[in-house]
C-alpha positions as CSV (number, residue, x, y, z in Angstrom):
1,M,-29.0,-23.2,-3.6
2,A,-26.4,-22.5,-6.4
3,D,-23.9,-25.1,-7.4
4,S,-21.4,-22.6,-8.8
5,I,-20.3,-19.0,-7.9
6,K,-17.8,-16.4,-9.2
7,I,-16.2,-14.1,-6.7
8,F,-14.0,-11.0,-7.0
9,A,-11.6,-10.2,-4.1
10,P,-9.7,-6.9,-4.0
11,A,-6.1,-6.1,-3.9
12,T,-4.8,-4.5,-0.7
13,V,-2.1,-2.0,0.5
14,A,-0.5,-3.3,3.7
15,N,1.7,-1.5,6.2
16,V,0.4,1.9,4.9
17,A,3.7,3.6,5.7
18,C,4.0,3.7,9.4
19,G,1.9,0.6,10.3
20,F,4.1,-2.3,9.6
21,D,2.1,-5.6,9.9
22,I,-0.8,-3.8,11.6
23,F,-2.4,-1.6,8.9
24,G,-4.1,-2.6,5.7
25,L,-6.6,-1.2,3.3
26,A,-8.6,-2.6,0.3
27,V,-8.8,-0.9,-3.1
28,D,-11.4,-1.2,-5.9
29,N,-8.9,-2.5,-8.4
30,P,-7.1,-4.7,-9.3
31,G,-8.2,-8.0,-7.7
32,D,-8.5,-11.7,-8.3
33,E,-11.5,-13.7,-9.6
34,V,-12.3,-17.3,-8.4
35,V,-15.0,-19.6,-9.8
36,L,-16.0,-22.4,-7.4
37,S,-18.3,-25.2,-8.4
38,K,-19.6,-28.1,-6.3
39,R,-18.5,-31.6,-7.1
40,E,-20.3,-34.9,-6.5
41,D,-17.3,-36.2,-4.4
42,D,-15.2,-34.6,-1.7
43,Q,-12.2,-33.7,-3.9
44,I,-10.8,-30.2,-4.1
45,I,-9.4,-29.8,-7.6
46,I,-7.9,-26.7,-9.2
47,Q,-9.0,-27.1,-12.8
48,E,-7.6,-23.9,-14.2
49,I,-5.3,-21.0,-13.3
50,T,-4.9,-18.0,-15.6
51,G,-2.8,-14.9,-15.4
52,D,0.1,-16.5,-13.5
53,E,2.4,-17.4,-16.4
54,G,2.4,-21.0,-15.2
55,K,4.1,-20.1,-11.9
56,L,1.4,-21.3,-9.4
57,T,0.9,-24.9,-8.3
58,K,-2.4,-26.7,-8.8
59,D,-1.7,-28.8,-5.6
60,P,-4.6,-27.9,-3.4
61,E,-2.5,-28.2,-0.2
62,K,0.0,-25.7,-1.6
63,N,-2.1,-23.1,-3.4
64,T,-3.4,-20.1,-1.5
65,V,-6.8,-20.3,-3.1
66,T,-7.5,-23.8,-1.8
67,V,-5.7,-24.1,1.5
68,P,-8.2,-21.8,3.3
69,V,-11.1,-23.8,1.8
70,L,-9.6,-27.1,3.0
71,R,-9.1,-25.7,6.6
72,Y,-12.6,-24.2,6.5
73,L,-14.2,-27.6,5.5
74,E,-12.2,-29.4,8.2
75,K,-13.3,-26.9,10.8
76,L,-17.0,-27.5,9.9
77,G,-16.6,-31.2,9.4
78,I,-18.1,-31.0,6.0
79,K,-17.2,-33.4,3.1
80,Q,-17.8,-31.4,0.0
81,G,-15.7,-31.3,-3.1
82,F,-15.1,-28.2,-5.4
83,D,-13.7,-27.5,-8.8
84,V,-11.7,-24.3,-8.6
85,R,-10.8,-21.9,-11.4
86,L,-8.5,-19.1,-10.4
87,H,-8.0,-16.0,-12.6
88,K,-5.1,-13.8,-11.4
89,K,-6.0,-10.2,-12.3
90,M,-2.9,-8.6,-10.8
91,P,0.8,-9.2,-10.9
92,L,2.4,-11.9,-8.6
93,G,4.8,-10.5,-6.0
94,S,3.5,-7.0,-6.5
95,G,3.1,-6.0,-2.9
96,L,-0.7,-5.7,-3.5
97,G,-1.8,-8.8,-1.6
98,S,-2.1,-11.1,-4.6
99,S,-2.0,-14.3,-2.5
100,S,-4.5,-12.7,0.0
101,A,-7.0,-11.9,-2.7
102,S,-6.9,-15.6,-3.8
103,S,-7.2,-16.8,-0.3
104,V,-10.2,-14.6,0.5
105,A,-12.0,-15.3,-2.8
106,G,-11.7,-19.1,-2.3
107,V,-13.1,-19.4,1.2
108,F,-15.6,-16.6,0.7
109,A,-17.0,-18.5,-2.3
110,A,-17.1,-21.8,-0.4
111,N,-19.0,-20.2,2.5
112,K,-21.5,-18.7,0.1
113,L,-22.1,-22.0,-1.7
114,L,-22.7,-23.8,1.6
115,G,-25.3,-21.3,2.7
116,N,-23.2,-19.0,4.9
117,P,-22.6,-21.3,7.9
118,M,-20.1,-18.7,9.1
119,E,-20.2,-14.9,9.3
120,T,-17.7,-13.3,6.9
121,K,-15.5,-12.0,9.7
122,D,-15.1,-15.5,11.0
123,L,-13.5,-16.6,7.7
124,L,-10.4,-14.5,8.6
125,P,-8.3,-17.2,10.3
126,F,-8.8,-19.5,7.3
127,S,-7.8,-16.8,4.9
128,M,-4.6,-16.3,7.0
129,E,-3.6,-19.9,6.4
130,G,-3.3,-19.0,2.7
131,E,-0.8,-16.3,3.7
132,R,1.1,-18.9,5.7
133,V,1.5,-21.0,2.5
134,A,2.5,-17.9,0.4
135,C,5.2,-16.3,2.7
136,G,5.6,-18.6,5.7
137,A,3.7,-16.5,8.2
138,A,-0.1,-16.1,8.7
139,H,-0.2,-12.3,8.5
140,A,-3.6,-10.6,8.5
141,D,-2.8,-7.1,7.3
142,N,-3.6,-8.0,3.7
143,V,-6.3,-10.7,4.1
144,A,-8.3,-8.7,6.7
145,P,-9.1,-5.7,4.4
146,A,-9.5,-8.0,1.4
147,L,-12.1,-9.9,3.3
148,L,-13.8,-7.1,5.3
149,G,-13.2,-4.1,3.1
150,G,-12.1,-0.7,4.3
151,F,-9.1,0.2,6.5
152,V,-8.3,-2.4,9.1
153,I,-6.0,-2.3,12.2
154,I,-4.6,-5.6,13.4
155,R,-4.4,-4.8,17.1
156,S,-3.2,-8.2,18.2
157,Y,-2.4,-11.7,16.7
158,D,-2.5,-13.6,20.0
159,P,-5.4,-13.5,20.4
160,L,-6.5,-12.3,17.0
161,D,-8.0,-8.8,17.4
162,F,-8.8,-6.4,14.6
163,V,-10.6,-3.1,14.2
164,Q,-12.2,-1.5,11.1
165,I,-12.0,2.3,11.1
166,K,-13.9,4.9,9.1
167,T,-11.9,6.7,6.3
168,P,-12.5,10.0,4.5
169,S,-14.8,9.7,1.5
170,E,-12.4,11.8,-0.7
171,L,-9.3,9.7,0.2
172,Y,-7.9,8.1,-3.0
173,V,-5.0,5.8,-3.6
174,S,-2.6,5.9,-6.5
175,I,-0.6,2.7,-6.9
176,V,2.2,2.3,-9.4
177,H,3.5,-1.2,-9.9
178,P,6.9,-1.3,-11.6
179,D,7.8,-4.4,-13.7
180,I,10.4,-5.7,-11.3
181,E,10.2,-8.4,-8.7
182,V,10.6,-8.2,-4.9
183,N,10.2,-11.4,-3.0
184,T,8.2,-11.0,0.3
185,K,10.6,-13.3,2.2
186,D,13.6,-11.4,0.9
187,A,12.0,-8.1,1.9
188,R,11.5,-9.4,5.4
189,I,15.1,-10.6,5.7
190,I,16.5,-7.2,4.8
191,L,14.8,-5.6,7.8
192,R,17.1,-4.8,10.7
193,Q,16.0,-6.4,14.0
194,E,17.1,-3.5,16.2
195,A,15.4,-0.2,16.3
196,I,16.4,3.0,18.1
197,L,14.0,4.2,20.8
198,K,13.6,7.6,19.3
199,K,12.5,6.1,16.0
200,I,10.0,3.8,17.8
201,I,8.5,6.8,19.6
202,A,8.3,8.8,16.4
203,Q,6.8,5.8,14.6
204,T,4.2,5.3,17.3
205,G,3.2,8.9,17.1
206,N,2.6,8.6,13.3
207,V,0.6,5.4,13.8
208,A,-1.7,7.2,16.2
209,G,-1.8,10.3,14.0
210,L,-2.8,8.3,10.9
211,V,-5.6,6.6,12.7
212,V,-7.0,9.9,14.0
213,G,-6.6,11.6,10.7
214,L,-8.5,8.8,8.9
215,M,-11.3,8.9,11.4
216,T,-11.7,12.6,11.5
217,D,-11.3,13.4,7.8
218,N,-8.1,15.4,8.7
219,Y,-6.2,15.2,5.4
220,P,-3.2,17.3,6.6
221,L,-2.8,15.0,9.6
222,I,-2.9,12.0,7.3
223,G,-0.1,13.4,5.3
224,R,2.0,14.4,8.3
225,S,1.6,10.9,9.8
226,M,2.8,9.0,6.7
227,T,6.5,8.9,7.6
228,D,7.9,5.4,8.2
229,Y,11.1,5.6,10.2
230,L,11.6,1.8,10.7
231,I,10.8,-0.2,7.5
232,E,10.8,2.0,4.5
233,P,14.5,3.1,4.7
234,N,15.6,-0.5,4.4
235,R,13.1,-1.8,1.9
236,S,13.3,1.2,-0.4
237,I,16.8,0.0,-1.3
238,L,15.2,-2.8,-3.3
239,I,13.1,-0.4,-5.4
240,P,14.8,1.6,-8.2
241,Y,14.0,5.3,-8.2
242,F,11.9,5.0,-5.0
243,N,13.0,8.3,-3.5
244,E,12.4,10.2,-6.7
245,V,9.0,8.6,-7.3
246,K,8.0,9.4,-3.7
247,Q,9.1,13.0,-3.9
248,T,7.4,13.4,-7.3
249,A,4.1,12.2,-5.8
250,L,4.4,14.8,-3.0
251,N,5.4,17.6,-5.5
252,H,2.2,16.9,-7.4
253,G,-0.2,17.1,-4.5
254,A,-0.1,13.7,-2.7
255,L,-0.7,13.7,1.0
256,G,2.0,11.0,1.4
257,A,3.6,8.0,-0.3
258,S,5.3,4.8,0.7
259,I,5.8,1.1,-0.2
260,S,2.8,-1.1,-0.6
261,G,3.4,-4.2,1.4
262,A,6.8,-5.6,0.7
263,G,7.0,-3.8,-2.6
264,P,7.8,-3.1,-5.4
265,S,4.5,-1.2,-5.8
266,I,4.5,2.3,-4.4
267,F,1.2,3.9,-3.3
268,A,0.3,7.5,-2.6
269,F,-2.7,9.0,-0.7
270,S,-4.4,12.0,-2.2
271,K,-7.5,14.1,-1.5
272,G,-9.8,13.6,-4.5
273,K,-9.7,11.4,-7.6
274,E,-8.4,14.0,-9.9
275,T,-5.3,14.7,-7.8
276,A,-4.8,10.9,-7.4
277,E,-4.9,10.4,-11.1
278,K,-2.4,13.2,-11.7
279,V,-0.1,11.9,-9.0
280,G,-0.2,8.4,-10.5
281,V,0.7,9.6,-14.0
282,E,3.7,11.6,-12.6
283,M,4.9,8.6,-10.6
284,K,4.8,6.5,-13.8
285,K,6.9,9.1,-15.6
286,V,9.8,8.6,-13.2
287,F,10.0,4.9,-13.8
288,A,9.5,5.4,-17.6
289,K,12.6,7.7,-17.6
290,G,14.5,4.8,-16.1
291,G,13.2,2.4,-18.7
292,I,10.9,0.5,-16.3
293,E,7.4,-0.3,-17.4
294,T,4.6,0.2,-14.9
295,N,0.9,-0.4,-14.2
296,L,-1.2,2.3,-12.6
297,F,-4.3,1.8,-10.5
298,V,-6.3,4.6,-8.9
299,S,-9.0,3.8,-6.4
300,G,-11.0,5.0,-3.5
301,I,-11.0,2.8,-0.3
302,N,-12.9,-0.3,-1.1
303,Q,-15.4,-0.6,1.8
304,N,-17.0,-3.9,0.7
305,G,-14.3,-6.5,0.3
306,P,-15.2,-9.5,-2.0
307,R,-18.3,-9.5,-4.1
308,I,-20.2,-11.9,-6.2
309,L,-19.8,-11.5,-10.0
310,D,-22.5,-12.4,-12.5
């Protein structure tokens, strides 16, 4: 059995417009890489973190890559130490599930090195503990798709119940991440607690429509269902040029567009990679006019979740 392993875990788009805290999907890039190596003792030590500009702690009880590993080992009653090297391959606070990717990569790696005592799906509660460290709440809409791949619905948290659904093969995601910062906790605070009944009804219809559209390869229905009446109107205030970027995406063939997670990244769905690439370039241009630098990622729906790297 190997003593060391390198794991990639993908970035994710959560909420997916109308599905606040219940929808999430994985993408092919970007993502995080974690190298886990067995130690002779039972210590969990973060030896190295790259790509974080020195912002992340190396305290194993406070870093999202190691907290899931610690809870996993406690659950199994196993005394095993690991050296951890975390390579952040995406921006922090991007709305792309940066903390989730680290959480998933760490516990997935530990499970592999210990001979897979648990099925991958059973690692989800431990991955969620990494989210609790990152934003104060153990949400699953990022970690579930990062761990399982594909498009995931979190039907219930108590008890935890999730569903993976089929998505169209030609569905692509364009993600533009502007070089600005939106704190997830701040993005949650700005949400209004009250919601008008008509908006809830309309939102529920879109949730149902998006699920059916994804499962039946109905691209027009996917597009029609990507209106968020409850969350986007408030959170978009924090993102410069949001409305213009969204309208530009639609004007150039996107099925729909919205905020990825808490932002500031904006994603758009398109049919076909060529359209998705064109949409992404045009979205970047809007930010560029405002003097904001961006990163662009174009991807299909990642159906595999984490993977072992050579």
